[in-house]
N, C-alpha and C positions, 0 to 999 in steps of 0.2 A: 425581564429575564425569567421571571417565575414560570411563565407559560412554557417556555422552552425547556426548562428543567423538569417539568412535570410530564413531558411527552416521553413515550416509552421506547423500548427496544434499543435504539442506537444511543439513547441518552442515559445518564447516570443520576442517581439521587444525590442530594447535597450532603457532603461530609463535613459536619460542623465540629469536628474534633481535631485537636492538635496532635503533633507528632509525639509529644510526651504522653498524652492520653492513650494513644494506641500502644505505645511501648509498655506503659503500666498495665494496660488491659491484657496485653499478650503475655507478660511475665507473671501476672497475678496467679497465685496458687488457688485456683477455683476448680475443685474437682467436679462441680456440677456443670461447668461450661462445656457444651458440646464441641466436638472437633471442628465442625463446620464453622462455628463462631470464631474459633481460634484461627483458622485459616483465613477467614474474612478480616479479622483484626490484623493479621500479619500482612495481608495485601494492602490494607489501608495505610499501615505504617510505611510499607515500601513505596507506595505511591507518593508520599510526601517528599521523598528524595528522588524517586524515579522520574516523575513528570518534569520537574525543573531541569534535571540533568538531560533528559531527552530533548527538551526545548533548546538548551544551550548548545547541544551537539547538532540537533537536526537542522536548525536554520542555516548556520554557516556551511554545513556539509552539502545541503541541497543547492545553496547559492554557488558553492564551489563547483559542484557537478554541472550545473547549468552553464557556468562560465567556461569550463573546460570543453564540454561537448559542443558548445556554440562556436568555438574556434574551428571545428572541423578537422582537427589534426590527430584524431584517434584511430585512423585507419578504418572507420566505419562509413558505409554508404550514406548518402544524404537522407534518404527516407528513414533509415534506422536511427540516425542522429536526431531527426525531428521527433520521432516517437519517444526516444529516451529523454530528450529535453522536455517534452510535454509531460511525461511521467514525473520528472523531477519537479517541474513547476507546480503540478497538481499536488504532489506530496508536500511541497513547501506551503501551499495554501491550507492544506489539511492541518499541518503543524500549527500554523498561525490561528486558524479559525476554531479548530477542535481542541488542540492541546493547550495553547496559550490563552485563548479567550473563553474556554469552557472548563476543561478539566482542572487546570491549575487554580482558577478562581474558586472552584468547588472545594478543593483541598484546603486552600488558604482563604477561606471565605471572609475572615475578619479584615484581611488586607485588601479585599476587593469588594467591600460593601457598596462602593459607589456604582458598581455595575448593576445593582438591583434597582437603581433609579433611572437607568437608561433604557428607554422603551424601544429597543431595536431588536428584540429577540426573534421576531418572526422573520425579519430580513436576514439576521444572522443564521437562522435555520436554513433558509433558502441557499445562502452562499455556502454554508457548511456542507450540506448534502449534495449540492451541485459539484463542489470540489471533490468530495468523496467519490461520487459517481464518475467523475473524470479520471481520477486516479485508478479506479477499477477498470473502466472501459478502455483507457489508454493501454493497459496491460493486455487486454483482449485484442485490440487492434494491432499492437506490436506482434503478438503471437500469430495472428492471421497473416500479417505481412511476411513473416518468416516462413509460414506454411506455404504461401504462394511462391515465395522465392526459391524454396527448396523442392517443392512437390509439383508445381505447375509452371513448367518452363515456358509454355506458350503464352501464359498470362503474365509472366514475370515482367517483361519489358513494358507492358502497359500499366500494370498496377503498382509495381515496386519503383515508384518514381518520387521525386521531390514534390511535384505538383499534386500528386494523389495523396501523399501524406499530409500536405497542408489542408487539402479539402477534408480528409477524414478527421483530422484533429479539430478543425473548425466545426464540422458537423457534430461530432461527439460533444464538444463544449456547448454548442447551442441547444442540442437536445437535452443535455443534462440540466441546463438552466430552466428550460421549459418544463421538463418532467418534475421539477421540484418546487414549482410555484405553489402547489397545493399546500406545502408546509406553512405558508403564510396564513392559511385559513384553518389550521389544525385545531380540532376540537377533541380534547382528551375525553375518553369514556364513551364515545359514540361507537356503535357497532359498524356504522358505515365507514367512519374514519379508521376504525380498527382493521376493516377489510382492506382499505387502501394501503395502510401501513404494511399489512401482510403481503400484498402484491408487490409493494415497493421492495421489501426484503427479498422476495423471490427474484425480482428483476436485478437487484444489486445487493449482494454479490452472488445469488443463487445461480442464475443463468450463466454469468461469466465463469463460475467454477466448472460447469459442464462443458462450456465451449473450450476453455483452456485445456482441460483434460483430453477432450476429443481431438483437438487440433495437434496437441503434443504427441498423442498416441499415433496419429496418422503420419506426422512428420518423422518421428523416430522409426516407424515401420518402413517408410520410404527410404530413409537414409541407410538402414541396415540392408535392405534389399539391393539398393544401388551400390553400396560398398562391396557386397559380396560379388556382384557382377563385375565391378571394376577390378577387383583383385584377380578374378579369374582371367579377365582380359589382359591385364598387365603381365601376369605370370605366363600366359600363353604366348604373348608377343616377345617378351624379353627372356623367358626361361627362368626368371627368378623374381622374388618379391622385392620391391624397392619402395622408397618413400614417394608418396604421391601428394603434390601440393594441393590438388583439388580435394582430396580426402581430408587433408589437414585443415583446409578452410571450412569444410563441412563440420568437422569435429568441433572447431572453435565456435561456430555459429550455434550448433545444437547445445553446447555447454552453456553459452550465454542465455539461450532461450529457456532451457530447462531450469537453470538456477533462478532466473527471474520469476518464472511461472511457479516453481516449487516454493520459493520464498513467499509469494503472494498467497498461495493456497494454504501453506502451513500456518502463517501468521493470521489469516483471516478466518480459519475454519471454526475456532471456538466461538467467536462472536456471531458468525453466521448461523451456526446450529442453535445457539442459545436464543437468538433473536427470533428466528422462525418458530422455534418451540414455544417461546413465551407468547407470541401472538396467537398461535394455535390454541394455547391454554386459555387465553382470554376469550377466544371464540368458541370454546367448549369442545374442541376436537381431540384433545389429549388430556390425560389425567396424571401422567408421570410428573413428579416434582424434581426439578434440578436445583442444586444449591445456588444461591444468589451470587456467591463469590466467582462463579464461572463467568458472569457478565463482566465483573471487574477485570478478571484475567483476560477476557476477550478484548476489552478496550486497550489494555496494556500491550497486548501482542499486535493489535491492529495499528496502533500508533507507532510501534516499533518498526512496522513494515515501511513506514514513510522515511525511515532513516538508514535503511540497509542497502539500498541500491548502489550507493557510492562504493561501499565495500565490495559489492558483487562485481562492479566494473573494474575495480582495482585488482581483484584477484584473477578475473578471467581475461582482461584485456591489457596486453603488455604496453601498448602505446598510451592508453589512458593512464596507466600507472606511471609512465615516464612523464607525462604532462602534469600529473598530480605532484610528483616530486619537484618538478621545475617551479610550479606555483608556490609550493611550500618553502622552497629554498630562496625564492625571489626576494623577500624582505631582508633576509640575512645577507645575501650577496650584494644587495643595494647598499646596506649599511657599511659593509666591508669596503666597497668601491668608494663610498663617500669619504671614509677616513683615510683611504690610500691616496 
């Protein structure tokens, strides 16, 4: 496990302090202690509670999402359902591999000493980064699917299908696994490997950031232009403005798209910027120093992104919300029927 912990950018250093230690360090009246150190201590203390809580919530939430979406009763087309299920499955793997098997053992290292004697770190790195890549690129493929469905009507019938979504999800998964095999041979401190890491950070999530922003901008522009034309047509034909089911459907689609994309960009931004900057610093390309606590904050936000999609679906999708209520009520209704 030591080799994996020493790798940089997406990894964190071992935190061998207890929650009580960080609380005492934070509340100590040390005038000499810089503000950056105090912020770092505060984040370390928060992580001791934040990471276990995130794991307790994240695993059942993603399992619940996968189960509800897989039933196909949320009013979503099959290709969209497949992408959302794939995103939830990838998020679940990230929670298990990154949060539960890496960050929590680093915070509570005394309780996980046995992991230091298990020589599976390189394999764990491959699985972890492959799952992370899948989580990121599934968001891109979902964004592209909605772009085609809304902006490219001639291509919609061929691309936005159940079969295509299966092929895309399978291809992304295979490429993510192949792309991350090099982590098995990772050599820390080498300029060659440092360059590879830098390119990896550009590929994920640098390029996805650009693609998602571009696709969303084109999609929103197309919807605004189409809606204006449709309003004029309806007003001219009926003499008055009235509710249009087609425009309502577009509005719901764009809300779901923008909220998922915005959530990804917002929660990944800090870690992406810090990781690329740190690698450029090691390669001698920049001289500006960022505080280390930004990396810790970036990890916390990135892991949070793996637990938020369920809330997004519940807020934006009425039928998903109804299915979620039914699932949550089921144990209680079963107990009541049993005693009746």
